Each structure stands twice: as structure tokens, then as C-alpha cells.
LOSERO-872718 format. One record per residue: x, y, z of N, C-alpha, C, CB in turn; residue in three letters. Coordinates in steps of 0.02 Angstrom, whole numbers, plus 50000, padded with zeros to 5 digits. Glycine has a CB too. Layout:
residues N
NODE    n_u    n_v    n_w   ca_u   ca_v   ca_w    c_u    c_v    c_w   cb_u   cb_v   cb_w  residu
NODE      X      Y      Z      X      Y      Z      X      Y      Z      X      Y      Z     ALA
...
//
This chain:
residues 99
NODE    n_u    n_v    n_w   ca_u   ca_v   ca_w    c_u    c_v    c_w   cb_u   cb_v   cb_w  residu
NODE  49333  49717  48857  49284  49705  48908  49293  49635  48937  49214  49714  48880     MET
NODE  49311  49587  48895  49320  49518  48919  49377  49513  48968  49332  49472  48860     ALA
NODE  49431  49551  48957  49488  49550  49003  49467  49578  49071  49547  49590  48974     VAL
NODE  49429  49631  49071  49407  49662  49134  49362  49614  49173  49371  49729  49120     ILE
NODE  49315  49583  49138  49270  49536  49172  49309  49475  49196  49213  49514  49124     ILE
NODE  49356  49451  49155  49397  49393  49175  49439  49407  49236  49441  49373  49118     GLY
NODE  49470  49466  49239  49510  49483  49298  49466  49489  49360  49548  49549  49286     VAL
NODE  49408  49518  49353  49362  49523  49409  49340  49454  49433  49300  49565  49391     ALA
NODE  49326  49410  49386  49305  49342  49403  49361  49303  49437  49283  49305  49340     HIS
NODE  49422  49308  49412  49478  49273  49443  49495  49303  49511  49540  49276  49398     MET
NODE  49488  49368  49519  49499  49400  49584  49448  49376  49635  49497  49477  49577     SER
NODE  49386  49369  49613  49335  49342  49659  49352  49272  49681  49266  49344  49626     MET
NODE  49378  49231  49636  49397  49163  49653  49453  49161  49703  49416  49125  49591     GLY
NODE  49503  49203  49693  49559  49205  49741  49536  49233  49808  49617  49247  49712     ILE
NODE  49493  49282  49806  49466  49311  49868  49425  49259  49907  49423  49373  49853     PHE
NODE  49387  49218  49871  49348  49165  49903  49395  49112  49934  49300  49131  49852     THR
NODE  49448  49097  49899  49498  49050  49926  49529  49079  49989  49553  49035  49874     LYS
NODE  49539  49145  49990  49565  49178  50050  49516  49174  50108  49581  49250  50035     GLY
NODE  49452  49182  50094  49402  49175  50147  49400  49104  50175  49333  49195  50121     LEU
NODE  49406  49054  50130  49410  48985  50153  49472  48972  50195  49409  48938  50093     ASN
NODE  49528  49001  50175  49590  48992  50213  49583  49024  50282  49650  49023  50176     ALA
NODE  49549  49081  50286  49538  49112  50352  49490  49070  50394  49510  49183  50343     LEU
NODE  49438  49044  50363  49388  49004  50400  49419  48940  50428  49329  48987  50354     TYR
NODE  49461  48907  50388  49493  48845  50410  49560  48857  50444  49503  48799  50351     PHE
NODE  49577  48920  50456  49638  48941  50491  49701  48911  50458  49635  48919  50565     ASN
NODE  49703  48913  50392  49759  48887  50354  49802  48946  50330  49734  48844  50293     ASP
NODE  49847  48968  50373  49887  49027  50358  49937  49015  50302  49923  49050  50420     LYS
NODE  49959  48953  50294  50007  48938  50241  49975  48950  50172  50031  48864  50246     MET
NODE  49914  48927  50163  49879  48938  50099  49865  49013  50090  49813  48898  50097     VAL
NODE  49847  49046  50144  49831  49118  50140  49890  49158  50114  49809  49144  50208     LEU
NODE  49949  49145  50140  50007  49185  50120  50040  49160  50056  50058  49186  50175     PHE
NODE  50043  49094  50046  50079  49069  49987  50037  49068  49924  50104  48999  50001     THR
NODE  49971  49059  49930  49930  49055  49870  49886  49116  49860  49887  48994  49873     GLU
NODE  49854  49140  49913  49806  49195  49905  49842  49261  49896  49760  49198  49966     VAL
NODE  49887  49277  49941  49921  49343  49937  49964  49347  49874  49964  49355  49999     VAL
NODE  50003  49295  49861  50046  49297  49801  50004  49294  49737  50095  49238  49802     THR
NODE  49949  49257  49739  49905  49254  49680  49875  49322  49664  49850  49204  49690     GLY
NODE  49852  49357  49717  49824  49424  49705  49877  49474  49681  49792  49451  49769     LEU
NODE  49937  49469  49710  49991  49515  49688  50008  49504  49615  50054  49504  49731     VAL
NODE  50015  49441  49595  50032  49427  49525  49974  49444  49478  50051  49353  49517     ILE
NODE  49913  49423  49497  49856  49437  49453  49843  49511  49445  49793  49403  49481     LEU
NODE  49841  49547  49500  49825  49618  49495  49885  49659  49472  49802  49645  49563     LEU
NODE  49946  49634  49485  50005  49668  49460  50010  49666  49384  50067  49638  49490     GLY
NODE  49993  49610  49355  49997  49604  49282  49932  49625  49248  50013  49532  49263     LEU
NODE  49878  49591  49264  49816  49602  49228  49777  49661  49257  49774  49540  49229     PHE
NODE  49787  49677  49320  49757  49738  49347  49786  49800  49313  49769  49743  49423     GLY
NODE  49852  49798  49301  49885  49852  49264  49858  49855  49192  49962  49841  49263     TRP
NODE  49845  49797  49162  49817  49797  49095  49747  49826  49095  49816  49725  49067     MET
NODE  49708  49813  49147  49641  49843  49152  49646  49919  49158  49604  49815  49212     ASP
NODE  49693  49944  49196  49703  50016  49202  49721  50046  49134  49759  50032  49254     ILE
NODE  49764  50011  49097  49781  50035  49030  49720  50035  48984  49836  49991  49000     LEU
NODE  49677  49985  48990  49617  49983  48949  49571  50041  48965  49580  49916  48958     ILE
NODE  49560  50053  49030  49517  50109  49050  49547  50176  49027  49508  50110  49126     PHE
NODE  49613  50183  49032  49643  50247  49011  49637  50255  48935  49717  50250  49032     SER
NODE  49642  50200  48898  49634  50205  48825  49562  50224  48807  49653  50138  48792     LYS
NODE  49514  50202  48846  49445  50220  48833  49431  50294  48849  49399  50177  48875     TRP
NODE  49468  50323  48896  49452  50391  48918  49486  50444  48875  49471  50400  48990     THR
NODE  49543  50429  48844  49578  50479  48804  49548  50482  48734  49653  50464  48800     PHE
NODE  49538  50543  48710  49507  50553  48645  49557  50538  48590  49479  50624  48638     GLN
NODE  49540  50491  48547  49580  50475  48488  49533  50470  48429  49620  50408  48499     MET
NODE  49540  50514  48382  49498  50514  48322  49541  50499  48261  49461  50583  48314     ASP
NODE  49541  50437  48237  49585  50420  48181  49565  50453  48115  49585  50346  48171     PRO
NODE  49505  50481  48111  49482  50513  48050  49491  50589  48051  49409  50496  48037     TYR
NODE  49522  50613  48104  49532  50685  48110  49586  50709  48061  49551  50704  48182     SER
NODE  49576  50769  48035  49626  50799  47991  49673  50845  48030  49592  50838  47935     LEU
NODE  49661  50851  48094  49702  50892  48137  49771  50859  48144  49669  50903  48206     ASN
NODE  49826  50894  48127  49893  50863  48132  49914  50846  48203  49944  50909  48101     PRO
NODE  49889  50883  48252  49905  50867  48322  49874  50800  48342  49881  50924  48370     VAL
NODE  49812  50790  48322  49778  50727  48337  49812  50669  48300  49704  50730  48317     MET
NODE  49832  50679  48238  49867  50627  48201  49933  50609  48233  49878  50649  48129     GLN
NODE  49970  50658  48257  50034  50645  48291  50022  50607  48355  50071  50711  48306     ALA
NODE  49968  50623  48391  49952  50588  48453  49936  50515  48440  49893  50622  48487     ARG
NODE  49900  50501  48387  49882  50433  48370  49944  50394  48348  49829  50431  48315     ILE
NODE  49987  50424  48309  50047  50389  48285  50097  50375  48340  50080  50430  48231     ASN
NODE  50097  50415  48394  50145  50406  48448  50118  50363  48505  50166  50472  48474     GLU
NODE  50053  50349  48506  50024  50312  48561  50041  50238  48556  49947  50321  48561     ALA
NODE  50072  50210  48608  50089  50139  48605  50026  50097  48619  50143  50122  48657     PRO
NODE  50026  50037  48592  49969  49993  48604  49977  49961  48673  49965  49938  48549     SER
NODE  49923  49933  48698  49923  49903  48765  49970  49844  48767  49852  49882  48786     ILE
NODE  49970  49803  48716  50014  49744  48716  50087  49765  48713  49997  49698  48657     ILE
NODE  50103  49820  48678  50171  49844  48675  50194  49868  48744  50178  49901  48624     THR
NODE  50151  49902  48780  50167  49925  48847  50180  49865  48893  50111  49969  48875     VAL
NODE  50138  49814  48889  50146  49755  48932  50211  49718  48915  50086  49708  48924     MET
NODE  50228  49711  48852  50289  49676  48832  50350  49716  48854  50291  49664  48757     ILE
NODE  50348  49782  48844  50405  49824  48863  50416  49826  48938  50395  49895  48837     ASN
NODE  50364  49814  48978  50373  49812  49050  50421  49756  49069  50307  49803  49085     ASN
NODE  50421  49701  49032  50464  49645  49047  50529  49647  49008  50428  49581  49035     PHE
NODE  50524  49656  48943  50583  49650  48901  50627  49713  48899  50562  49633  48832     LEU
NODE  50597  49771  48909  50636  49833  48906  50644  49865  48975  50603  49882  48858     ALA
NODE  50628  49828  49027  50636  49855  49094  50590  49912  49110  50707  49877  49104     GLY
NODE  50533  49916  49076  50485  49968  49089  50493  50029  49045  50489  49989  49160     GLY
NODE  50546  50033  49006  50555  50090  48960  50504  50086  48904  50627  50091  48932     ASN
NODE  50465  50138  48898  50415  50140  48844  50441  50187  48790  50346  50164  48871     GLN
NODE  50461  50160  48736  50487  50200  48681  50441  50193  48620  50559  50180  48663     TYR
NODE  50442  50244  48580  50399  50244  48521  50443  50237  48460  50356  50310  48517     VAL
NODE  50426  50187  48420  50463  50177  48357  50422  50207  48301  50476  50101  48344     SER
NODE  50446  50262  48274  50410  50296  48220  50440  50272  48155  50415  50374  48227     VAL
NODE  50398  50242  48114  50421  50216  48050  50403  50266  47995  50390  50146  48035     MET
NODE  50447  50271  47947  50429  50314  47891  50481  50360  47875  50370  50350  47904     GLY
//
């Protein structure tokens, strides 16, 4: 929840800076700081927010005795693993099954 609120708060700050750049007709700041800041912020942490929301919506019951549910839990990558693999593995999401 803190990540979602933080991203919303930072997005509001960048959006406000964009409104100031429009008001003062400073196109250099608008394109170099506001547009690139929003692309980077929402590209990285916006994607993380989408992953958080998707993790909240999919049913995962770690106490289930159902083998299908257990297999689903064991194969589901964590959010931090997905974010790291986006950079280090070129976006390939692979599951390392230990055991």
C-alpha cells in the first residue's frame, strides 16, 4: 500500500511541475524533466503497482491441501523477482523450482 501511495504522491508532484512549466511557458523543463520523469516513474513503479494489484486479485491460499493450488503458489514469482528479471534477464521470467 505504501508503494502505491508513494507513486501517486510522486506522480502528483511531477504533474504539478508540469503545470508550472506550462504556466511559465518553459518547454525545456516540460520535455526534459516532466515527460521523462513520468515515463521513468510510471514505467518502473507504475508497473510495480500493476503487479501489486494483480497479486491482490489472484487467489492464493498457502494453507490449501489442493495440489493444483500448491503448484500455483510454488511457481508464482515474487514482485521483486519480476522487477529484477526485467533488467537483468531482458524481461524473461523464469521459475526456479528447488527440490
